[in-house]
C-alpha positions in Angstrom: -4.7 -11.7 -40.5 -5.2 -13.7 -37.0 -5.1 -12.0 -33.6 -1.4 -11.5 -32.4 -0.5 -14.1 -29.8 1.1 -12.7 -26.7 3.3 -14.5 -24.3 2.8 -13.9 -20.7 6.4 -14.4 -19.8 7.4 -11.4 -22.0 6.8 -8.5 -19.6 6.6 -4.9 -20.9 7.8 -2.3 -18.5 6.6 1.3 -19.0 8.6 3.9 -17.3 7.7 6.8 -15.3 5.1 8.6 -17.3 4.2 11.7 -15.0 1.2 12.5 -16.6 0.2 15.1 -17.9 3.8 15.9 -18.8 4.6 12.8 -20.5 6.5 12.7 -24.0 4.4 13.1 -26.9 4.5 9.6 -28.8 5.6 7.6 -25.7 2.2 5.8 -25.5 2.7 4.6 -29.1 6.2 3.7 -28.6 5.3 1.4 -25.8 2.3 0.0 -27.7 4.7 -0.7 -30.7 7.2 -2.4 -28.4 4.4 -4.5 -26.7 3.2 -5.5 -30.2 6.7 -6.3 -31.7 7.9 -8.2 -28.7 4.7 -10.2 -28.0 4.4 -8.9 -24.3 1.4 -10.6 -22.5 2.3 -9.1 -19.3 2.6 -5.3 -18.7 4.0 -3.5 -15.7 3.9 0.3 -15.0 7.0 1.1 -12.9 5.5 4.1 -11.1 5.0 7.7 -11.1 2.0 7.4 -13.3 1.0 10.8 -12.4 3.1 14.0 -11.5 1.1 16.0 -9.1 3.3 19.1 -9.6 0.7 21.3 -8.0 1.0 19.2 -4.9 4.8 19.5 -4.6 6.5 21.0 -1.6 8.4 22.9 -4.2 5.4 24.5 -5.8 6.3 28.0 -4.5 9.2 27.8 -7.1 6.6 27.3 -10.0 4.1 30.1 -9.9 3.0 29.4 -13.6 1.9 25.9 -12.7 -1.7 25.0 -12.9 -4.0 24.8 -9.7 -4.2 21.4 -8.3 -7.8 21.0 -9.4 -6.8 22.0 -12.9 -4.0 19.6 -13.2 -5.9 16.8 -11.7 -8.7 17.3 -14.3 -6.2 17.3 -17.0 -4.4 14.2 -15.7 -7.6 12.3 -15.6 -8.3 13.4 -19.1 -4.9 12.1 -20.5 -4.9 9.0 -18.4 -7.8 7.6 -20.5 -5.8 6.7 -23.7 -3.4 4.8 -21.5 -6.2 2.8 -19.8 -7.7 2.0 -23.3 -4.3 1.0 -24.7 -3.3 -1.1 -21.7 -6.5 -2.4 -20.2 -4.4 -4.8 -17.9 -1.3 -3.5 -16.0 0.5 -4.2 -12.7 1.2 -0.8 -11.4 3.7 -0.1 -8.7 3.3 3.2 -6.7 5.9 5.8 -7.2 6.8 8.9 -5.1 4.9 11.4 -7.2 1.8 9.0 -7.0 1.8 9.5 -3.1 2.0 13.3 -3.2 -1.9 13.8 -2.7 -2.1 11.3 0.3 1.0 12.8 1.6 -0.2 16.3 1.8 -3.4 15.0 3.3 -1.3 13.2 5.9 0.5 16.4 6.8 -2.7 18.3 7.3 -3.9 15.5 9.6 -6.7 14.2 7.5 -7.4 10.4 8.1 -7.5 8.3 5.1 -11.2 7.6 5.6 -11.7 11.3 4.8 -9.9 11.2 1.3 -10.4 9.3 -2.0 -8.1 6.3 -2.6 -5.6 6.5 -5.5 -7.8 4.2 -7.6 -10.8 6.5 -7.1 -9.0 9.7 -7.7 -7.5 8.4 -11.0 -10.1 6.2 -12.0 -8.1 3.1 -12.5 -9.8 0.4 -14.7 -10.4 -2.9 -13.0 -7.7 -4.5 -14.8 -5.0 -2.4 -13.3 -3.6 -4.1 -10.2 -1.7 -1.7 -7.8 0.9 -2.5 -5.3 4.2 -1.4 -4.0 6.1 -4.0 -6.0 5.5 -7.3 -7.9 7.6 -10.4 -8.4 7.0 -12.1 -11.8 9.1 -15.1 -12.9 11.6 -14.4 -10.1 12.2 -10.9 -11.1 11.3 -7.9 -8.7 9.5 -5.0 -10.2 9.2 -1.7 -8.1 9.5 1.9 -8.6 12.7 2.3 -6.5 13.9 5.2 -4.6 17.7 5.0 -5.2 19.3 7.2 -7.9 22.4 7.3 -9.7 24.1 5.1 -12.2 24.2 2.1 -9.9 20.7 2.3 -8.4 19.3 -0.8 -10.5 22.4 -2.9 -9.9 22.1 -2.2 -6.1 18.5 -3.0 -6.1 19.2 -6.5 -7.5 22.0 -7.0 -5.0 20.2 -5.9 -1.9 17.0 -8.1 -2.7 19.2 -11.0 -3.9 17.1 -11.3 -7.1 16.9 -9.8 -10.5 15.1 -6.5 -10.3 13.6 -3.7 -12.5 13.1 -0.1 -11.3 12.2 3.3 -12.6 12.6 6.7 -10.7 16.0 7.6 -11.9 15.3 9.1 -15.3 18.6 9.7 -16.5 20.2 6.3 -16.0 18.5 3.9 -18.2 20.6 0.6 -18.3 21.2 -2.9 -17.5 23.9 -4.2 -15.1 24.6 -8.0 -14.3 26.2 -9.3 -11.2 27.3 -12.9 -10.7 28.7 -15.4 -8.2 29.4 -19.1 -8.4 25.8 -20.0 -8.2 23.9 -17.4 -10.0 23.7 -14.4 -12.3 21.3 -11.6 -11.3 20.6 -8.6 -13.5 19.3 -5.0 -12.6 17.5 -2.8 -15.0 16.5 0.8 -14.9 13.8 1.3 -17.7 14.3 5.1 -18.1 11.2 7.2 -18.3 8.5 8.6 -20.5 8.5 12.2 -19.7 8.9 15.4 -21.8 11.8 17.2 -20.2 10.8 20.5 -21.7 7.8 20.8 -19.4 7.7 23.1 -16.4 7.3 20.1 -14.0 11.0 19.2 -14.9 12.5 22.8 -14.7 14.5 21.8 -11.6 16.6 19.7 -13.9 17.5 22.4 -16.3 21.3 22.6 -15.1 21.7 19.1 -14.7 24.7 17.6 -16.7 22.8 14.4 -17.5 19.2 14.3 -19.2 16.3 11.9 -19.0 16.5 8.8 -21.3 12.9 8.1 -22.6 12.7 4.3 -23.0 10.6 1.4 -22.0 11.9 -2.3 -21.3 11.1 -5.9 -21.7 12.2 -8.8 -19.7 11.8 -12.2 -21.3 11.0 -15.3 -19.4 12.6 -13.7 -16.3 15.9 -13.9 -17.6 16.8 -11.5 -20.4 16.2 -7.7 -20.2 16.3 -5.4 -23.0 15.8 -1.5 -23.4 14.0 0.1 -26.1 14.8 3.8 -26.4 12.5 6.1 -28.1 14.2 8.2 -30.6 13.3 11.9 -30.1 
């Protein structure tokens, strides 16, 4: 059997993983979608790591690990992801910035701390940035929440767009005028909602959607929900 031919214009989008609090089996789910849909480009939409112990709300989680223990566990659990996906375009999420944010609050200059790449030992094939444009589609973590956040991201940027961040509102929305049709997609997430890191949402009416996404040739988005 020959090697599977991947299409670079088929883009796999991995949702927020919040490692080490990811959903068991989510890595395999993303790999399966990549293989079945022949995705030659992979985007991680942000919040690769959680950094619960560095949250301003840490005082509400006395059972959480220490920052050092959490970082060591995260580095260990990142390795299977790096092996499975050696080439990724990674967009920074809000949780990814927690370590540098705490340093800034303590007036520690950037020269005095490790970079994100160094801390989490990103492989060479991982390209990190705030956002990417691939086949005229914008990929960024996003900060808007709610059922219409992905639609608004496309409208405000005047181009089709994909985001993460809002765990409970995975979906695709289209907007059109006389000249063009754009889409916005929220790819959902890859978290395990039972973990301590997400205890803040125990009373929320809506719960996370564990899924990933694919965009074909910059035109056709599709969601792939993981059955739990």
